[in-house]
C-alpha positions in Angstrom: -143.8 -115.1 29.4 -142.4 -115.5 25.7 -140.5 -112.4 25.8 -138.8 -114.6 29.2 -138.0 -117.5 27.3 -136.6 -116.1 24.0 -134.3 -114.3 26.5 -133.5 -117.3 28.3 -132.9 -119.3 25.1 -130.6 -116.6 23.7 -128.3 -116.3 26.5 -128.2 -120.4 26.6 -127.2 -119.8 22.8 -124.8 -116.9 23.6 -122.9 -119.2 26.4 -122.9 -122.0 24.2 -121.0 -120.1 21.4 -118.4 -118.4 24.0 -117.8 -122.4 25.7 -117.5 -123.4 22.1 -115.1 -121.1 20.9 -112.9 -121.0 24.3 -113.2 -124.5 24.4 -111.2 -124.9 20.6 -109.0 -121.5 21.9 -108.1 -123.6 25.2 -107.0 -127.0 22.9 -104.9 -124.7 20.4 -103.0 -123.1 23.2 -102.5 -126.4 24.9 -101.4 -128.0 21.9 -98.9 -125.5 21.5 -97.0 -125.8 24.6 -97.4 -129.3 24.2 -95.7 -129.0 20.6 -92.8 -126.3 22.1 -91.5 -128.8 24.4 -88.2 -130.1 22.8 -89.6 -134.0 23.2 -92.3 -133.0 20.6 -89.2 -132.4 18.1 -86.6 -134.6 16.5 -83.8 -132.7 16.4 -84.4 -131.7 20.2 -85.4 -128.0 19.4 -88.8 -126.2 19.6 -89.1 -124.5 15.7 -90.2 -121.4 17.4 -93.5 -120.5 19.3 -95.4 -119.1 16.3 -94.9 -122.2 14.3 -95.8 -124.0 17.3 -98.8 -121.8 17.5 -99.6 -122.5 13.4 -99.4 -126.5 14.2 -101.7 -126.4 16.7 -104.6 -124.5 15.0 -104.0 -126.4 12.1 -104.4 -129.3 13.7 -107.2 -128.6 16.3 -109.2 -126.4 12.9 -108.9 -129.9 11.1 -106.9 -127.6 8.1 -103.5 -129.3 7.2 -101.5 -126.5 6.1 -98.2 -126.7 8.2 -94.8 -124.3 7.9 -92.6 -127.5 8.6 -93.1 -131.3 7.4 -95.0 -132.8 9.4 -92.9 -135.9 9.5 -89.3 -134.7 9.7 -90.1 -132.0 12.2 -92.0 -133.8 15.1 -90.8 -137.0 16.9 -93.4 -139.8 17.4 -94.6 -137.7 20.6 -95.2 -134.1 18.5 -97.3 -136.5 16.2 -99.1 -138.1 18.6 -99.9 -134.5 19.8 -101.1 -133.6 16.7 -103.1 -136.3 16.0 -104.9 -136.1 19.1 -105.4 -132.2 18.3 -106.8 -133.5 14.9 -109.1 -135.9 16.6 -110.6 -134.0 19.2 -110.9 -130.7 16.8 -112.4 -133.4 13.9 -115.4 -134.6 16.5 -115.2 -131.3 18.7 -114.1 -131.0 22.3 -117.5 -131.3 23.7 -118.4 -134.4 21.7 -115.6 -135.6 23.2 -116.3 -134.8 26.9 -119.4 -136.0 26.3 -117.7 -140.0 26.2 -115.7 -138.8 29.4 -119.2 -138.5 31.0 -121.0 -141.5 29.1 -118.1 -143.5 30.0 -118.3 -142.9 33.8 -122.2 -143.2 33.7 -122.7 -139.7 34.8 -126.2 -138.6 34.1 -126.0 -135.3 30.9 -127.1 -132.6 32.3 -129.4 -129.6 30.0 -126.5 -127.4 29.6 -124.3 -130.2 28.4 -127.2 -131.3 26.2 -127.1 -127.6 24.8 -123.6 -127.4 24.3 -123.9 -130.7 22.4 -126.8 -129.4 20.3 -124.7 -126.4 19.4 -121.3 -128.8 18.3 -124.1 -130.9 16.4 -125.1 -127.5 14.7 -128.9 -129.2 15.3 -132.2 -127.6 16.1 -133.5 -129.9 18.2 -132.5 -131.2 21.8 -134.5 -134.1 21.4 -132.4 -137.3 21.0 -128.7 -135.8 21.3 -126.9 -137.9 23.5 -128.0 -140.8 21.6 -126.5 -138.9 18.3 -123.4 -138.6 20.1 -123.0 -142.3 21.2 -123.9 -142.8 17.9 -121.6 -140.8 16.4 -118.8 -141.9 18.8 -119.2 -145.5 18.5 -118.7 -145.2 14.3 -116.1 -142.7 14.0 -113.8 -145.0 15.9 -115.3 -148.2 13.8 -114.7 -145.7 10.4 -111.3 -145.0 11.4 -110.4 -148.7 12.6 -111.5 -149.5 9.4 -109.6 -147.4 7.1 -106.6 -148.0 9.3 -106.7 -152.0 8.3 -107.1 -151.2 4.7 -104.1 -148.2 4.9 -101.9 -150.8 7.2 -101.9 -153.6 4.0 -99.9 -150.4 2.2 -97.8 -149.0 4.5 -96.5 -152.2 6.5 -94.7 -153.8 3.7 -93.3 -150.3 2.6 -92.2 -149.2 6.1 -92.5 -152.4 8.8 -94.3 -153.2 10.9 -93.8 -150.6 13.3 -94.0 -147.4 11.5 -96.7 -149.2 9.2 -99.3 -149.3 11.7 -98.4 -145.7 12.8 -98.8 -144.8 9.3 -102.0 -146.3 9.0 -103.8 -145.0 12.3 -102.4 -141.2 11.6 -103.9 -141.2 8.3 -107.0 -142.9 8.7 -107.8 -140.4 11.6 -106.4 -137.6 9.5 -108.1 -138.3 6.6 -111.7 -138.8 8.2 -111.4 -135.8 10.1 -110.8 -133.8 6.9 -107.6 -132.8 8.6 -105.0 -133.4 5.2 -101.8 -133.8 7.8 -99.3 -136.4 6.2 -96.5 -138.5 7.0 -94.9 -139.0 3.7 -92.6 -136.5 3.7 -89.4 -138.6 4.6 -88.0 -138.8 1.2 -88.9 -135.6 0.5 -90.8 -132.8 2.6 -94.3 -131.5 1.9 -95.2 -134.4 -0.9 -98.5 -135.6 0.7 -99.8 -138.9 -1.3 -97.7 -137.7 -4.5 -96.5 -141.3 -4.1 -99.3 -143.3 -4.3 -100.8 -141.4 -7.7 -100.9 -145.2 -8.7 -102.0 -147.1 -6.0 -106.1 -147.3 -5.9 -106.7 -148.8 -2.5 -104.5 -145.6 -0.6 -106.6 -143.8 -2.5 -110.3 -145.0 -2.5 -109.5 -145.7 1.0 -108.4 -142.1 1.8 -111.5 -140.8 -0.5 -114.2 -142.8 1.3 -113.0 -141.9 4.9 -113.0 -138.2 3.7 -116.6 -138.4 2.4 -117.9 -140.2 4.8 -116.2 -137.4 7.5 -117.6 -134.5 5.4 -121.5 -135.9 5.3 -122.0 -135.4 8.9 -123.2 -137.2 11.5 -127.1 -136.3 11.9 -126.7 -137.7 8.1 -125.0 -140.9 9.4 -127.6 -141.4 11.8 -130.6 -140.9 9.5 -129.4 -143.4 7.0 -128.7 -145.8 10.0 -132.6 -145.5 10.6 -134.1 -145.2 7.4 -135.5 -149.1 8.1 -137.5 -148.3 11.0 -138.8 -144.7 9.1 -138.4 -146.2 5.5 -137.5 -143.1 3.8 -135.0 -140.3 4.1 -134.9 -136.7 5.7 -135.3 -133.9 3.2 -132.2 -132.4 4.6 -130.1 -136.0 4.4 -131.1 -136.0 0.3 -129.9 -132.6 -0.1 -126.6 -133.2 1.6 -125.9 -136.9 -0.4 -127.2 -135.1 -3.9 -125.3 -132.2 -3.3 -122.1 -134.5 -2.3 -122.5 -136.5 -5.5 -123.3 -133.9 -7.4 -119.9 -131.5 -6.8 -117.6 -135.0 -6.4 -118.7 -135.8 -10.1 -118.7 -132.5 -11.2 -115.3 -131.2 -9.9 -113.9 -134.5 -11.1 -115.4 -133.7 -14.9 -113.6 -130.1 -15.0 -110.0 -131.4 -13.1 -109.9 -134.0 -15.5 -110.8 -131.7 -18.8 -108.4 -128.8 -17.5 -105.7 -130.9 -16.5 -106.0 -133.7 -19.1 -102.6 -132.0 -21.1 -100.8 -130.6 -18.4 -97.4 -132.2 -18.4 -97.1 -131.2 -15.0 -99.7 -132.9 -13.5 -102.2 -135.2 -15.2 -100.5 -134.9 -18.3 -98.0 -137.9 -18.6 -100.8 -140.5 -16.9 -102.4 -143.0 -18.2 -106.4 -142.5 -18.7 -107.4 -144.8 -15.7 -104.7 -142.8 -13.2 -106.2 -139.6 -14.6 -109.5 -140.2 -13.8 -109.1 -141.6 -10.0 -106.5 -138.7 -9.6 -109.0 -136.5 -11.2 -111.6 -137.9 -9.0 -109.3 -137.7 -5.7 -108.3 -133.9 -6.1 -112.0 -132.9 -6.3 -112.6 -135.2 -2.8 -109.7 -133.4 -1.7 -111.0 -129.7 -2.8 -113.9 -130.7 -0.7 -112.0 -129.8 3.2 -109.4 -132.5 3.2 -106.1 -131.4 2.4 -104.7 -134.5 0.8 -102.6 -134.5 -2.7 -101.2 -136.5 -5.3 -100.7 -133.7 -7.5 -98.5 -130.5 -7.5 -100.8 -127.7 -6.6 -99.2 -125.4 -7.4 -98.6 -126.9 -11.3 -102.2 -126.2 -11.8 -103.8 -124.0 -14.5 -105.6 -121.1 -13.0 -108.8 -122.5 -13.9 -108.4 -125.6 -11.3 -107.2 -122.9 -9.0 -110.3 -120.9 -9.4 -112.7 -124.0 -9.2 -110.7 -125.3 -5.7 -111.1 -121.9 -4.5 -115.3 -122.8 -5.0 -115.1 -126.1 -3.7 -112.9 -125.0 -0.8 -115.4 -122.4 0.4 -118.4 -124.9 -0.4 -116.7 -127.5 2.1 -118.7 -130.5 3.3 -121.9 -130.8 5.4 -123.2 -129.2 8.4 -122.7 -131.5 12.2 -119.6 -133.0 10.3 -115.5 -132.7 10.4 -115.8 -130.5 7.4 -115.5 -126.9 7.0 -116.9 -124.2 4.8 -120.1 -123.0 4.5 -121.5 -126.1 4.0 -123.4 -128.0 1.7 -126.7 -127.4 2.8 -126.5 -123.6 2.9 -125.2 -123.9 -1.3 -128.5 -125.8 -1.7 -130.9 -123.0 -0.1 -129.3 -120.7 -1.9 -130.1 -122.7 -5.3 -133.4 -123.3 -4.5 -133.7 -119.3 -3.5 -132.8 -118.5 -7.2 -134.8 -120.9 -8.4 -137.8 -120.0 -6.8 -137.0 -116.1 -7.5 -136.5 -116.9 -11.2 -139.7 -118.4 -11.6 -141.5 -115.5 -9.9 -142.6 -117.7 -6.8 -142.1 -116.8 -3.0 -142.2 -120.6 -1.7 -138.9 -122.6 -1.5 -139.9 -126.2 -2.2 -138.0 -129.4 -2.6 -139.8 -133.0 -2.3 -143.2 -131.5 -1.3 -141.3 -129.8 1.3 -141.0 -126.4 1.7 -137.6 -124.4 3.4 -138.6 -120.8 5.1 -137.4 -117.1 3.7 -136.0 -117.3 7.0 -133.3 -120.3 6.6 -132.7 -118.5 3.2 -131.7 -114.9 5.0 -129.9 -117.1 7.2 -127.7 -118.7 4.3 -127.3 -115.6 2.2 -125.8 -114.1 5.3 -123.3 -116.8 6.0 -122.2 -116.7 2.3 -122.1 -113.1 2.1 -119.7 -113.1 5.4 -117.9 -115.7 4.1 -116.9 -114.1 0.7 -116.1 -110.9 2.0 -114.2 -112.9 4.5 -112.6 -114.6 1.3 -111.7 -111.4 -0.8 -110.1 -109.4 1.8 -108.2 -112.0 3.5 -106.8 -112.5 -0.2 -106.2 -108.7 -1.0 -104.5 -108.7 2.5 -102.1 -111.8 2.1 -101.0 -110.5 -1.7 -100.4 -107.4 -1.0 -98.8 -107.9 2.6 -96.0 -110.5 0.6 -96.3 -109.4 -2.9 -97.9 -113.0 -3.9 -100.0 -113.7 -7.5 -103.5 -113.0 -6.6 -104.9 -116.3 -7.3 -102.1 -118.6 -5.0 -103.2 -115.9 -2.4 -106.9 -116.6 -2.5 -106.3 -120.3 -2.6 -104.4 -120.2 0.3 -106.6 -118.3 1.8 -109.5 -120.3 0.4 -108.0 -123.5 1.8 -107.5 -121.9 5.0 -111.0 -120.6 5.6 -112.6 -123.6 4.9 -110.4 -125.5 6.8 -108.6 -127.8 3.6 -105.2 -127.7 4.0 -104.2 -127.6 0.4 -101.3 -125.1 -0.8 -99.7 -123.8 -4.0 -96.3 -124.3 -2.1 -96.4 -121.0 -0.2 -97.3 -121.6 3.1 -93.6 -122.3 4.5 -92.8 -119.4 2.8 -95.2 -116.6 4.0 -94.1 -113.7 6.2 -94.7 -113.6 10.1 -97.7 -111.0 9.4 -99.3 -113.6 6.9 -98.8 -116.6 9.4 -100.8 -114.8 11.8 -103.7 -113.8 9.2 -103.7 -117.5 8.1 -104.3 -119.0 11.7 -106.8 -116.4 12.3 -108.3 -117.2 8.8 -108.1 -121.0 10.2 -109.5 -120.7 13.4 -112.5 -118.2 12.0 -113.2 -121.4 9.2 -113.4 -123.8 12.0 -115.6 -121.7 15.0 -116.4 -118.8 13.4 -119.4 -120.9 11.2 -120.1 -122.5 14.2 -120.6 -119.8 15.7 -122.9 -118.3 12.8 -125.3 -121.5 13.4 -125.5 -120.6 17.2 -126.4 -117.2 16.7 -129.0 -118.3 13.8 -130.5 -120.9 16.8 -131.5 -118.1 18.7 -132.8 -115.8 15.8 -135.1 -118.6 15.0 -136.5 -118.2 18.7 -137.0 -114.5 18.5 -140.7 -113.3 18.0 -141.6 -110.8 14.8 -141.6 -106.8 15.5 -145.3 -105.6 15.8 -143.5 -102.0 14.1 -144.2 -101.8 10.6 -142.6 -99.2 8.5 -144.0 -97.8 5.4 -142.4 -99.8 2.2 -139.7 -98.1 -0.1 -138.5 -99.3 -3.1 -134.9 -99.5 -4.3 -134.0 -100.0 -8.1 -132.0 -103.3 -8.7 -129.7 -104.5 -11.4 
């Protein structure tokens, strides 16, 4: 009976993996077809099938890397398609379909609940529909609040119609950690550089990025704290890692770029602090920038690679290997250095199986990152640091670039498309696979232990 139960769970997880991966692929293909229409471009002429595929993949995988400037290339229809792909990709296609089921008052079946568990990267089916409702409600509330605040800055600059659209577009893009912007009419690919000295825009965008990157489970846990009286261990880990990475990242950017004449150098101290903080937040899978990424020192680019690969938290709109994964790795390292066997945090123990899963995910991501960086550098003759920054940005679904994206060869563009898809769908597929592994029983066959020299 146990073996049969495991077989069924494993089969359901396999089907969930295929459906999640297939839904993202179908969404990308639909987006590509819509962007290929003449009505999607301001000129009335399509920029080409590969460019449309690249843009649709970047939107659906909430990355933000672009071959053409969003504001100058795409019409209002094209921008609306991109925004729709960002929203669907950020929340997860399965979550949005659940919304329609709830609106139609249709009962959510077991198969749909399993897909939602996969989509939210949860370990249990209990309360998943309630979490979906909570997620959809607060997502639109956060996005609406952010849009209204941003409108106070954009409407005076662009007029009512364009200002409202820009407020909505950037709020959704920031919350979903996508990094798409509409600031390119004066200077293409400038992102949020015109707002280097605007704390309202910067702090609003930062707040949306951080909230979107915390994860739906963390929101629910914080909202329900009054009933339980305490936060879960996972939520404490996520909050601690998020604050720590943002603060340390900002301090490092400020220290390294303080006198760089092409980045922070000419700014007054308060602007340097705000822009360093914004850059640190954006490194964590957002893709917006107020500074020229190509003018950064190599040390800052290396720091960016690390933060982009870490990303946000599980079950969020962010990419990367996730903060919880990194926390488990550090806890395992601390336990090994102390000579202990148990991973303990806050009077709670973490299984060695989870440590093994974290190591597997991290090593796989690092191998893909290094291989992709070498291929990109080799194929287009790029400096390795610029190539690695581009690959980390694609794999971590970030969207930051040193400026090389539009000039990439066709082969490298295809490589970046694959990395963006892998960064968004592949990490989720790994999580589902780990869920099925947890159900597996221990093998009854034991082999003799051997010793391998280490170090």
